[in-house]
N, C-alpha and C positions, 0 to 999 in steps of 0.2 A: 507483477512486480519484477523489475529487472535486477536491481542491486541496492545495497545500502552503502552510504558514504561513511566509511569508518576511519576517516582521517583523525588526527589527534584530538580535535575538538568534539567529534561525533562518535568516538569509539565506545563510550559507555552507553550512549543512547542506542547505537547500532546493535550492540550485544543484547540489550534489553528487548529490542524489537525482534531480533532473531529468535529469542526465547519465546516470544509471543506468537511466532508463526510467520513473521514477515521475512520470507526466504525467497531467493530467486525462483521464479516460476509460479509463485503463489498468486492467486487472483485476489485483489483488494479493491474495495469500493468505498468511496466517501458517501455515507448515507445521510449525514446532516452536518450543517455548519452553524455555529452559534454566532449571534451578532453582538456587538459590532466587530467587524474585521475577520470573522470566521474562526475565532480562537476560543475554545478548542473546537475540534471537529470530531465527528464520530466516523470511524473507519472500520469496515468489516473485512476480516480475513479469516480463512479456515473455519467459517461458521461462527466466529465470535466477533463481538463488536467492542471496540476500544475507543476511549477518548484520548486524542493526541493533540498536543499543542502544536502550533505551526512550526516551532523550532524542532520538535521531535519528528514531525511529518516531513520536514525539510531534508532529512538524511535519506529518505526513500526515493529511489529513482524508479519511475514507472514508464510503461509503454501503454499509451491509450488504446483501449479495445472497445469496439462498439458492436451492437447487434448486427450491423451491416458486415462487419468482419466475419462474424459467424456464418452468415449466409454465403459468403464467398469462399470460405474454407472448404477444402476437399473433405469428403466423408472418410473416416478411418476404414481401412481395409480389414476384412475379417481374417 
């Protein structure tokens, strides 16, 4: 996760998401989407899974990360 959009309309939602663990640097994963339209969706962060409506998830800015990214990443130095 990169950031939360806490502009005037999203400030209350952004604070709630921060309280739940959606903070910069956290890894989050969409684990399920309900149909039709994918609303709500199940999102996992910090070992917990939450149901978020598209409006709530819309304030979360993410950077896509794949397993291939892991393979290219340098190993941490001891």
